[in-house]
Phi, psi and omega in degrees: 000337180298312181293321177297315178302315179297316182298317178297317177299320179297314181295313178296318179299317178295321177297318179294319179299320179295339179276356178056047179272109178271138175082017178301129180269099188296333177296319178290321177300312180297319181297318179295317177301313180297319179297318178295312183295329181268001180069027181277168178292134182261156182277346177208162177280166177296324179296317177298317180297315180297320178297318180297316180293318179298319179296317177301313182295322178297315178297321179295319178294319179298316181296318180295321179293320177296315180297318180293319179296315179297318179298319178295317179296318178296318179299313182295322179295316179293320180295325181292335180283339184284150176280152174120000000 
């Protein structure tokens, strides 16, 4: 079970890393996992948790879209200044 536990952590960790979540508090993440696995009282419902994650992802997508749009506008402005 030790290797399986590590493998699951590795997979979940890589998935989280791919989401580019800065400032993730791993202690809170671990505490939630332990509470679920031990059948303890949770601080929020699964529906609340899903809503919170969806809102975070939506905000992250909006920020990425804004950054891409600004980069495109800057490129076009610089390109317009060039001769040719």
